[in-house]
N, CA, C and O atoms as a CHARMM CRD file, in Angstrom:
* protein
*
  304
    1    1 UNK  N      1.44800 -13.28600  20.79600 PROA 1      0.00000
    2    1 UNK  CA     1.40300 -12.37000  21.22500 PROA 1      0.00000
    3    1 UNK  C      2.83900 -11.92100  22.49700 PROA 1      0.00000
    4    1 UNK  O      3.38500 -10.84500  22.73900 PROA 1      0.00000
    5    2 UNK  N      3.05800 -13.42600  23.10800 PROA 2      0.00000
    6    2 UNK  CA     3.76500 -12.83300  24.19800 PROA 2      0.00000
    7    2 UNK  C      5.00300 -12.50600  24.17600 PROA 2      0.00000
    8    2 UNK  O      5.56300 -12.03700  25.16600 PROA 2      0.00000
    9    3 UNK  N      5.81500 -12.78500  22.62300 PROA 3      0.00000
   10    3 UNK  CA     7.14400 -11.92600  22.21500 PROA 3      0.00000
   11    3 UNK  C      6.89800 -10.45300  21.87800 PROA 3      0.00000
   12    3 UNK  O      7.58400  -9.60900  21.30100 PROA 3      0.00000
   13    4 UNK  N      6.11900 -10.44200  22.23700 PROA 4      0.00000
   14    4 UNK  CA     5.65100  -9.03200  21.65300 PROA 4      0.00000
   15    4 UNK  C      5.71800  -7.81000  23.09400 PROA 4      0.00000
   16    4 UNK  O      5.68400  -6.58400  22.98800 PROA 4      0.00000
   17    5 UNK  N      5.80900  -8.53900  24.25000 PROA 5      0.00000
   18    5 UNK  CA     5.45700  -7.69900  25.25000 PROA 5      0.00000
   19    5 UNK  C      6.33200  -6.29400  25.43700 PROA 5      0.00000
   20    5 UNK  O      7.43400  -6.45600  24.91300 PROA 5      0.00000
   21    6 UNK  N      6.24600  -5.47800  25.79500 PROA 6      0.00000
   22    6 UNK  CA     6.41200  -4.58600  25.72000 PROA 6      0.00000
   23    6 UNK  C      6.26100  -3.37500  25.18500 PROA 6      0.00000
   24    6 UNK  O      6.38800  -2.25900  25.68900 PROA 6      0.00000
   25    7 UNK  N      5.87800  -3.83200  23.74200 PROA 7      0.00000
   26    7 UNK  CA     5.81300  -3.74500  22.45300 PROA 7      0.00000
   27    7 UNK  C      4.33100  -2.27900  22.35000 PROA 7      0.00000
   28    7 UNK  O      3.14700  -2.59700  22.45900 PROA 7      0.00000
   29    8 UNK  N      4.60000  -1.39000  22.22100 PROA 8      0.00000
   30    8 UNK  CA     3.01400  -0.93300  22.39100 PROA 8      0.00000
   31    8 UNK  C      2.94800   0.55200  21.07800 PROA 8      0.00000
   32    8 UNK  O      3.42900   1.68300  21.00400 PROA 8      0.00000
   33    9 UNK  N      2.07600  -0.30600  20.25300 PROA 9      0.00000
   34    9 UNK  CA     1.45900   0.74000  19.11900 PROA 9      0.00000
   35    9 UNK  C      0.39100   0.29700  18.53300 PROA 9      0.00000
   36    9 UNK  O      0.21400  -0.92000  18.48000 PROA 9      0.00000
   37   10 UNK  N     -0.32100   0.97900  18.10400 PROA 10     0.00000
   38   10 UNK  CA    -1.85300   0.57200  17.70200 PROA 10     0.00000
   39   10 UNK  C     -2.23500  -0.77300  16.82900 PROA 10     0.00000
   40   10 UNK  O     -3.43000  -0.98200  16.62100 PROA 10     0.00000
   41   11 UNK  N     -1.27700  -1.66700  16.32600 PROA 11     0.00000
   42   11 UNK  CA    -1.28900  -2.77700  15.66200 PROA 11     0.00000
   43   11 UNK  C     -1.31000  -3.87200  17.07100 PROA 11     0.00000
   44   11 UNK  O     -2.12900  -4.79100  17.04300 PROA 11     0.00000
   45   12 UNK  N     -0.50200  -3.74800  18.13000 PROA 12     0.00000
   46   12 UNK  CA    -0.30500  -4.47100  19.28300 PROA 12     0.00000
   47   12 UNK  C     -1.52200  -4.54400  20.11100 PROA 12     0.00000
   48   12 UNK  O     -2.21500  -5.49300  20.47800 PROA 12     0.00000
   49   13 UNK  N     -1.60600  -2.86000  20.36100 PROA 13     0.00000
   50   13 UNK  CA    -2.82000  -2.77900  21.33200 PROA 13     0.00000
   51   13 UNK  C     -4.03800  -3.13500  20.87600 PROA 13     0.00000
   52   13 UNK  O     -4.79300  -3.39300  21.81400 PROA 13     0.00000
   53   14 UNK  N     -4.65500  -3.28100  19.55000 PROA 14     0.00000
   54   14 UNK  CA    -5.86300  -3.85400  18.69600 PROA 14     0.00000
   55   14 UNK  C     -5.75000  -5.09400  18.84200 PROA 14     0.00000
   56   14 UNK  O     -6.80500  -5.70200  19.02400 PROA 14     0.00000
   57   15 UNK  N     -4.66000  -5.76500  18.81800 PROA 15     0.00000
   58   15 UNK  CA    -4.42000  -7.30100  18.11500 PROA 15     0.00000
   59   15 UNK  C     -5.91000  -7.98200  19.50300 PROA 15     0.00000
   60   15 UNK  O     -6.89900  -8.61300  19.13100 PROA 15     0.00000
   61   16 UNK  N     -5.62300  -7.60700  21.00200 PROA 16     0.00000
   62   16 UNK  CA    -6.52600  -8.59400  21.68300 PROA 16     0.00000
   63   16 UNK  C     -8.25000  -8.24900  21.31100 PROA 16     0.00000
   64   16 UNK  O     -9.02200  -9.16400  21.60100 PROA 16     0.00000
   65   17 UNK  N     -8.86800  -6.97100  20.68500 PROA 17     0.00000
   66   17 UNK  CA   -10.28700  -6.76400  20.58700 PROA 17     0.00000
   67   17 UNK  C    -10.32900  -7.33800  19.17600 PROA 17     0.00000
   68   17 UNK  O    -11.37900  -7.90700  18.87500 PROA 17     0.00000
   69   18 UNK  N     -9.26600  -7.27900  18.17000 PROA 18     0.00000
   70   18 UNK  CA    -9.40000  -8.15000  16.97700 PROA 18     0.00000
   71   18 UNK  C     -9.98600  -9.46000  17.45500 PROA 18     0.00000
   72   18 UNK  O    -11.11800  -9.83000  17.14300 PROA 18     0.00000
   73   19 UNK  N     -9.07200 -10.21400  18.30800 PROA 19     0.00000
   74   19 UNK  CA    -9.46100 -11.30300  18.53200 PROA 19     0.00000
   75   19 UNK  C    -10.92900 -11.66900  19.36500 PROA 19     0.00000
   76   19 UNK  O    -11.73700 -12.54400  19.05300 PROA 19     0.00000
   77   20 UNK  N    -11.01700 -10.57800  20.68600 PROA 20     0.00000
   78   20 UNK  CA   -12.36300 -10.82900  20.68500 PROA 20     0.00000
   79   20 UNK  C    -13.56200 -10.40500  19.83100 PROA 20     0.00000
   80   20 UNK  O    -14.76600 -10.49800  20.06900 PROA 20     0.00000
   81   21 UNK  N    -13.05900 -10.03100  19.02100 PROA 21     0.00000
   82   21 UNK  CA   -14.30800  -9.37400  17.85300 PROA 21     0.00000
   83   21 UNK  C    -14.32000 -11.09500  17.19400 PROA 21     0.00000
   84   21 UNK  O    -15.40400 -11.67900  17.16400 PROA 21     0.00000
   85   22 UNK  N    -13.29200 -11.67200  16.78900 PROA 22     0.00000
   86   22 UNK  CA   -13.18900 -13.11800  15.85500 PROA 22     0.00000
   87   22 UNK  C    -14.01100 -13.82200  17.07800 PROA 22     0.00000
   88   22 UNK  O    -14.84300 -14.56200  16.55300 PROA 22     0.00000
   89   23 UNK  N    -14.09500 -13.87500  18.30400 PROA 23     0.00000
   90   23 UNK  CA   -14.73300 -14.85700  19.12400 PROA 23     0.00000
   91   23 UNK  C    -15.93700 -14.94600  18.77100 PROA 23     0.00000
   92   23 UNK  O    -16.48400 -15.94600  18.30600 PROA 23     0.00000
   93   24 UNK  N    -16.53800 -13.61700  19.03100 PROA 24     0.00000
   94   24 UNK  CA   -17.68300 -12.67300  19.07100 PROA 24     0.00000
   95   24 UNK  C    -18.36500 -13.70400  17.73200 PROA 24     0.00000
   96   24 UNK  O    -18.94500 -14.77600  17.91100 PROA 24     0.00000
   97   25 UNK  N    -18.06800 -12.94000  16.20100 PROA 25     0.00000
   98   25 UNK  CA   -18.56000 -13.39700  15.42900 PROA 25     0.00000
   99   25 UNK  C    -18.37100 -15.25600  15.04300 PROA 25     0.00000
  100   25 UNK  O    -19.14000 -15.98300  14.41400 PROA 25     0.00000
  101   26 UNK  N    -17.49900 -15.47100  15.47900 PROA 26     0.00000
  102   26 UNK  CA   -17.95900 -17.60200  14.97000 PROA 26     0.00000
  103   26 UNK  C    -18.83900 -17.84900  16.51400 PROA 26     0.00000
  104   26 UNK  O    -19.40000 -18.94500  16.54300 PROA 26     0.00000
  105   27 UNK  N    -18.97400 -17.23900  17.41300 PROA 27     0.00000
  106   27 UNK  CA   -20.13900 -17.48800  18.28100 PROA 27     0.00000
  107   27 UNK  C    -22.04700 -17.01200  17.79200 PROA 27     0.00000
  108   27 UNK  O    -23.06300 -17.29800  18.42700 PROA 27     0.00000
  109   28 UNK  N    -21.91500 -16.14200  16.32400 PROA 28     0.00000
  110   28 UNK  CA   -22.68300 -15.88200  16.22500 PROA 28     0.00000
  111   28 UNK  C    -23.62500 -16.37500  15.12100 PROA 28     0.00000
  112   28 UNK  O    -23.63200 -15.95100  13.96600 PROA 28     0.00000
  113   29 UNK  N    -24.58800 -17.52900  15.73900 PROA 29     0.00000
  114   29 UNK  CA   -25.21400 -18.23300  14.47400 PROA 29     0.00000
  115   29 UNK  C    -25.63000 -17.74800  13.15600 PROA 29     0.00000
  116   29 UNK  O    -25.67400 -18.35100  12.08400 PROA 29     0.00000
  117   30 UNK  N    -25.90100 -16.63500  13.42600 PROA 30     0.00000
  118   30 UNK  CA   -26.83000 -15.89800  12.15400 PROA 30     0.00000
  119   30 UNK  C    -25.76300 -15.07600  11.32800 PROA 30     0.00000
  120   30 UNK  O    -26.16000 -14.02900  10.81500 PROA 30     0.00000
  121   31 UNK  N    -24.12400 -15.54200  11.10800 PROA 31     0.00000
  122   31 UNK  CA   -23.20000 -15.04600  11.11900 PROA 31     0.00000
  123   31 UNK  C    -23.42100 -14.98200   9.34100 PROA 31     0.00000
  124   31 UNK  O    -24.46000 -15.64200   9.32500 PROA 31     0.00000
  125   32 UNK  N    -23.25200 -14.75900   8.34900 PROA 32     0.00000
  126   32 UNK  CA   -23.56600 -14.88800   6.91100 PROA 32     0.00000
  127   32 UNK  C    -22.02000 -15.10600   6.60100 PROA 32     0.00000
  128   32 UNK  O    -21.06500 -14.76400   7.30000 PROA 32     0.00000
  129   33 UNK  N    -22.01600 -15.91600   5.08900 PROA 33     0.00000
  130   33 UNK  CA   -20.56900 -16.10100   4.60900 PROA 33     0.00000
  131   33 UNK  C    -19.82100 -14.71300   4.58000 PROA 33     0.00000
  132   33 UNK  O    -18.73600 -14.78600   5.15700 PROA 33     0.00000
  133   34 UNK  N    -20.05200 -13.71100   4.16300 PROA 34     0.00000
  134   34 UNK  CA   -19.40200 -12.57900   3.73900 PROA 34     0.00000
  135   34 UNK  C    -19.04700 -11.89500   5.18500 PROA 34     0.00000
  136   34 UNK  O    -18.09900 -11.13000   5.36300 PROA 34     0.00000
  137   35 UNK  N    -19.71300 -12.19100   5.89300 PROA 35     0.00000
  138   35 UNK  CA   -19.59000 -11.64000   7.55000 PROA 35     0.00000
  139   35 UNK  C    -18.15700 -12.34400   7.51600 PROA 35     0.00000
  140   35 UNK  O    -17.12200 -11.68500   7.41900 PROA 35     0.00000
  141   36 UNK  N    -18.18700 -13.94200   7.61800 PROA 36     0.00000
  142   36 UNK  CA   -17.27400 -14.46900   8.13100 PROA 36     0.00000
  143   36 UNK  C    -16.36300 -14.05900   7.26600 PROA 36     0.00000
  144   36 UNK  O    -15.43600 -13.56300   7.90700 PROA 36     0.00000
  145   37 UNK  N    -16.14000 -14.01600   5.99300 PROA 37     0.00000
  146   37 UNK  CA   -14.80200 -13.43800   5.09100 PROA 37     0.00000
  147   37 UNK  C    -13.95600 -12.42900   6.04600 PROA 37     0.00000
  148   37 UNK  O    -12.82200 -12.39200   6.52500 PROA 37     0.00000
  149   38 UNK  N    -15.25000 -11.55200   6.05800 PROA 38     0.00000
  150   38 UNK  CA   -14.64100 -10.18600   6.28700 PROA 38     0.00000
  151   38 UNK  C    -13.65700 -10.23700   7.69700 PROA 38     0.00000
  152   38 UNK  O    -12.58000  -9.66900   7.87400 PROA 38     0.00000
  153   39 UNK  N    -14.42900 -11.13200   8.64400 PROA 39     0.00000
  154   39 UNK  CA   -13.88000 -11.25600  10.24300 PROA 39     0.00000
  155   39 UNK  C    -12.36700 -12.30700  10.21300 PROA 39     0.00000
  156   39 UNK  O    -11.66400 -12.43800  11.21500 PROA 39     0.00000
  157   40 UNK  N    -12.07200 -12.96900   8.91100 PROA 40     0.00000
  158   40 UNK  CA   -11.47900 -13.74100   8.65700 PROA 40     0.00000
  159   40 UNK  C     -9.99100 -12.90100   8.11500 PROA 40     0.00000
  160   40 UNK  O     -8.88300 -12.98200   8.64500 PROA 40     0.00000
  161   41 UNK  N    -10.43500 -11.97700   6.72800 PROA 41     0.00000
  162   41 UNK  CA    -9.45100 -11.07100   6.66900 PROA 41     0.00000
  163   41 UNK  C     -9.08300  -9.98400   7.83900 PROA 41     0.00000
  164   41 UNK  O     -7.94700  -9.57000   8.06900 PROA 41     0.00000
  165   42 UNK  N    -10.21200  -9.62900   8.49100 PROA 42     0.00000
  166   42 UNK  CA    -9.25800  -8.67700   9.51800 PROA 42     0.00000
  167   42 UNK  C     -8.08500  -9.25100  10.36900 PROA 42     0.00000
  168   42 UNK  O     -7.00100  -8.71000  10.59000 PROA 42     0.00000
  169   43 UNK  N     -8.74200 -11.02200  10.99800 PROA 43     0.00000
  170   43 UNK  CA    -7.63300 -11.47400  11.78000 PROA 43     0.00000
  171   43 UNK  C     -6.62800 -11.89100  11.03300 PROA 43     0.00000
  172   43 UNK  O     -5.58000 -12.09300  11.64700 PROA 43     0.00000
  173   44 UNK  N     -6.62700 -12.12900   9.61300 PROA 44     0.00000
  174   44 UNK  CA    -5.50000 -12.31100   8.69000 PROA 44     0.00000
  175   44 UNK  C     -4.64300 -11.00100   8.70000 PROA 44     0.00000
  176   44 UNK  O     -3.46900 -10.95800   9.06600 PROA 44     0.00000
  177   45 UNK  N     -5.17700 -10.23000   8.37500 PROA 45     0.00000
  178   45 UNK  CA    -4.66500  -8.69000   8.47300 PROA 45     0.00000
  179   45 UNK  C     -3.52200  -8.71900   9.96600 PROA 45     0.00000
  180   45 UNK  O     -2.29800  -8.83300   9.88800 PROA 45     0.00000
  181   46 UNK  N     -4.41500  -8.56700  11.40200 PROA 46     0.00000
  182   46 UNK  CA    -3.62000  -8.38000  12.29900 PROA 46     0.00000
  183   46 UNK  C     -2.88000  -9.08800  12.57000 PROA 46     0.00000
  184   46 UNK  O     -2.10500  -8.76200  13.47000 PROA 46     0.00000
  185   47 UNK  N     -2.71600 -10.62800  11.83100 PROA 47     0.00000
  186   47 UNK  CA    -1.71300 -11.23000  12.11600 PROA 47     0.00000
  187   47 UNK  C     -0.53500 -11.04800  11.59700 PROA 47     0.00000
  188   47 UNK  O      0.49100 -11.07000  12.27700 PROA 47     0.00000
  189   48 UNK  N     -0.56800 -10.79300   9.98300 PROA 48     0.00000
  190   48 UNK  CA     0.27500 -10.26900   9.36400 PROA 48     0.00000
  191   48 UNK  C      1.14600  -9.08900  10.17200 PROA 48     0.00000
  192   48 UNK  O      2.30800  -9.22900  10.55500 PROA 48     0.00000
  193   49 UNK  N      0.32900  -7.91000  10.34200 PROA 49     0.00000
  194   49 UNK  CA     0.90400  -7.02200  11.27600 PROA 49     0.00000
  195   49 UNK  C      1.67500  -7.49800  12.27700 PROA 49     0.00000
  196   49 UNK  O      2.76300  -6.94300  12.42900 PROA 49     0.00000
  197   50 UNK  N      1.40300  -8.33300  12.95400 PROA 50     0.00000
  198   50 UNK  CA     2.26400  -8.60000  14.21300 PROA 50     0.00000
  199   50 UNK  C      3.14500  -8.83400  13.87500 PROA 50     0.00000
  200   50 UNK  O      4.12500  -8.23100  14.31400 PROA 50     0.00000
  201   51 UNK  N      3.29800  -9.93400  12.81500 PROA 51     0.00000
  202   51 UNK  CA     4.42000 -10.74700  12.12000 PROA 51     0.00000
  203   51 UNK  C      5.61800  -9.40300  12.01000 PROA 51     0.00000
  204   51 UNK  O      6.64700  -9.41900  12.68600 PROA 51     0.00000
  205   52 UNK  N      5.37100  -8.58900  11.31400 PROA 52     0.00000
  206   52 UNK  CA     5.91200  -7.91600  11.05800 PROA 52     0.00000
  207   52 UNK  C      6.90000  -7.02600  11.69000 PROA 52     0.00000
  208   52 UNK  O      8.05800  -6.67800  11.46300 PROA 52     0.00000
  209   53 UNK  N      5.65700  -6.70700  12.90000 PROA 53     0.00000
  210   53 UNK  CA     6.71700  -6.20600  14.10100 PROA 53     0.00000
  211   53 UNK  C      7.78600  -7.31600  14.61700 PROA 53     0.00000
  212   53 UNK  O      8.99800  -7.14500  14.74400 PROA 53     0.00000
  213   54 UNK  N      7.24900  -8.16700  14.81000 PROA 54     0.00000
  214   54 UNK  CA     8.30000  -9.21900  15.45700 PROA 54     0.00000
  215   54 UNK  C      9.30600  -9.23000  14.47400 PROA 54     0.00000
  216   54 UNK  O     10.37500  -8.95600  15.01900 PROA 54     0.00000
  217   55 UNK  N      9.44700  -9.43200  13.21800 PROA 55     0.00000
  218   55 UNK  CA    10.44600  -9.42500  12.68500 PROA 55     0.00000
  219   55 UNK  C     11.11100  -8.24100  12.39800 PROA 55     0.00000
  220   55 UNK  O     12.22700  -8.30600  11.88200 PROA 55     0.00000
  221   56 UNK  N     10.58800  -7.14000  12.65800 PROA 56     0.00000
  222   56 UNK  CA    11.33900  -5.41700  12.74600 PROA 56     0.00000
  223   56 UNK  C     11.84800  -5.76600  14.15000 PROA 56     0.00000
  224   56 UNK  O     13.04900  -5.49300  14.16300 PROA 56     0.00000
  225   57 UNK  N     11.44100  -6.27500  15.39400 PROA 57     0.00000
  226   57 UNK  CA    12.36100  -6.42400  15.95800 PROA 57     0.00000
  227   57 UNK  C     13.45900  -7.04500  16.17100 PROA 57     0.00000
  228   57 UNK  O     14.55400  -6.55900  16.45500 PROA 57     0.00000
  229   58 UNK  N     13.13800  -8.24700  16.02100 PROA 58     0.00000
  230   58 UNK  CA    13.98700  -9.68300  15.35100 PROA 58     0.00000
  231   58 UNK  C     15.71500  -8.71500  15.08300 PROA 58     0.00000
  232   58 UNK  O     16.72200  -8.58700  15.78000 PROA 58     0.00000
  233   59 UNK  N     15.18900  -8.08100  13.35100 PROA 59     0.00000
  234   59 UNK  CA    16.21400  -7.44500  13.20500 PROA 59     0.00000
  235   59 UNK  C     16.78600  -6.29000  13.65800 PROA 59     0.00000
  236   59 UNK  O     17.97900  -6.06100  13.45900 PROA 59     0.00000
  237   60 UNK  N     16.08600  -5.55500  14.23100 PROA 60     0.00000
  238   60 UNK  CA    16.77800  -4.82600  15.63600 PROA 60     0.00000
  239   60 UNK  C     18.03400  -5.02800  16.47300 PROA 60     0.00000
  240   60 UNK  O     19.07200  -4.39900  16.68100 PROA 60     0.00000
  241   61 UNK  N     17.34600  -6.48000  16.96400 PROA 61     0.00000
  242   61 UNK  CA    18.11700  -7.20800  17.79700 PROA 61     0.00000
  243   61 UNK  C     19.18900  -7.78000  17.32800 PROA 61     0.00000
  244   61 UNK  O     19.98600  -8.24900  18.14000 PROA 61     0.00000
  245   62 UNK  N     19.41200  -7.85700  16.14400 PROA 62     0.00000
  246   62 UNK  CA    20.55600  -8.37200  15.42900 PROA 62     0.00000
  247   62 UNK  C     21.27800  -6.99300  15.25800 PROA 62     0.00000
  248   62 UNK  O     22.18900  -6.72200  16.04000 PROA 62     0.00000
  249   63 UNK  N     20.95100  -6.17900  14.35600 PROA 63     0.00000
  250   63 UNK  CA    21.53300  -5.42500  14.24700 PROA 63     0.00000
  251   63 UNK  C     22.92600  -4.28600  15.50600 PROA 63     0.00000
  252   63 UNK  O     23.96700  -3.65100  15.33400 PROA 63     0.00000
  253   64 UNK  N     21.70900  -4.76900  17.03700 PROA 64     0.00000
  254   64 UNK  CA    22.54900  -4.37800  18.07400 PROA 64     0.00000
  255   64 UNK  C     23.39200  -4.79900  18.62800 PROA 64     0.00000
  256   64 UNK  O     24.20500  -4.22500  19.35400 PROA 64     0.00000
  257   65 UNK  N     23.24700  -6.49400  18.18600 PROA 65     0.00000
  258   65 UNK  CA    24.37600  -7.33700  18.56800 PROA 65     0.00000
  259   65 UNK  C     25.39300  -7.17800  17.81800 PROA 65     0.00000
  260   65 UNK  O     26.51600  -7.00400  18.29100 PROA 65     0.00000
  261   66 UNK  N     25.09000  -7.22500  16.24000 PROA 66     0.00000
  262   66 UNK  CA    26.52800  -6.81000  15.23000 PROA 66     0.00000
  263   66 UNK  C     26.98800  -5.50700  15.99100 PROA 66     0.00000
  264   66 UNK  O     28.10800  -5.32600  15.51400 PROA 66     0.00000
  265   67 UNK  N     26.80900  -4.69600  16.72200 PROA 67     0.00000
  266   67 UNK  CA    27.21400  -3.19300  16.72300 PROA 67     0.00000
  267   67 UNK  C     27.73900  -3.57700  17.96400 PROA 67     0.00000
  268   67 UNK  O     28.96400  -3.48900  18.03900 PROA 67     0.00000
  269   68 UNK  N     27.09500  -4.01600  19.04900 PROA 68     0.00000
  270   68 UNK  CA    28.55000  -4.45900  20.06400 PROA 68     0.00000
  271   68 UNK  C     29.81600  -5.31100  19.99600 PROA 68     0.00000
  272   68 UNK  O     30.90100  -5.17900  20.56200 PROA 68     0.00000
  273   69 UNK  N     29.16000  -6.61700  18.76600 PROA 69     0.00000
  274   69 UNK  CA    30.58600  -7.48800  18.60800 PROA 69     0.00000
  275   69 UNK  C     31.55300  -6.80700  17.75400 PROA 69     0.00000
  276   69 UNK  O     32.71500  -7.21300  17.75000 PROA 69     0.00000
  277   70 UNK  N     31.08700  -5.48100  16.78600 PROA 70     0.00000
  278   70 UNK  CA    32.22800  -4.97600  15.94200 PROA 70     0.00000
  279   70 UNK  C     33.44000  -3.74800  16.78300 PROA 70     0.00000
  280   70 UNK  O     34.50600  -3.26200  16.40500 PROA 70     0.00000
  281   71 UNK  N     32.32100  -3.54600  18.52100 PROA 71     0.00000
  282   71 UNK  CA    32.91800  -2.43400  19.19200 PROA 71     0.00000
  283   71 UNK  C     34.02800  -3.26500  20.33600 PROA 71     0.00000
  284   71 UNK  O     35.05300  -2.79500  20.83100 PROA 71     0.00000
  285   72 UNK  N     33.48100  -4.51900  20.52600 PROA 72     0.00000
  286   72 UNK  CA    34.44500  -5.44400  21.17700 PROA 72     0.00000
  287   72 UNK  C     35.36900  -5.64300  20.34400 PROA 72     0.00000
  288   72 UNK  O     36.47300  -5.44400  20.84900 PROA 72     0.00000
  289   73 UNK  N     35.40500  -6.03600  18.98400 PROA 73     0.00000
  290   73 UNK  CA    36.41100  -6.47900  18.32400 PROA 73     0.00000
  291   73 UNK  C     37.51000  -5.31000  17.80500 PROA 73     0.00000
  292   73 UNK  O     38.49900  -5.59400  17.13000 PROA 73     0.00000
  293   74 UNK  N     37.18700  -4.04000  18.21000 PROA 74     0.00000
  294   74 UNK  CA    37.82700  -2.70100  18.18200 PROA 74     0.00000
  295   74 UNK  C     38.21200  -2.59400  19.39900 PROA 74     0.00000
  296   74 UNK  O     39.27200  -1.97600  19.49500 PROA 74     0.00000
  297   75 UNK  N     37.78600  -2.94100  20.34400 PROA 75     0.00000
  298   75 UNK  CA    38.70700  -2.45500  21.71000 PROA 75     0.00000
  299   75 UNK  C     39.44200  -3.77200  22.36700 PROA 75     0.00000
  300   75 UNK  O     39.89400  -3.78700  23.51200 PROA 75     0.00000
  301   76 UNK  N     39.49800  -5.24700  21.13500 PROA 76     0.00000
  302   76 UNK  CA    40.28600  -6.01400  21.69500 PROA 76     0.00000
  303   76 UNK  C     41.83600  -6.07000  21.56100 PROA 76     0.00000
  304   76 UNK  O     42.48100  -6.90500  22.19500 PROA 76     0.00000
């Protein structure tokens, strides 16, 4: 999550809460199989959302660099 520093949206804001919920669930000895499956799915969904945000950031940075290079070439 360090690479997502400065990004603020419901997904990144809720990621620490999902992690805390998962830790709490894994410490619960009375957790049944379905409960474990549910929390694992929640964690998987959160990770997928974070990866999507990171990929989007990378694509935006690449597009910005291409734009700068194009402008530099035009001014050369």
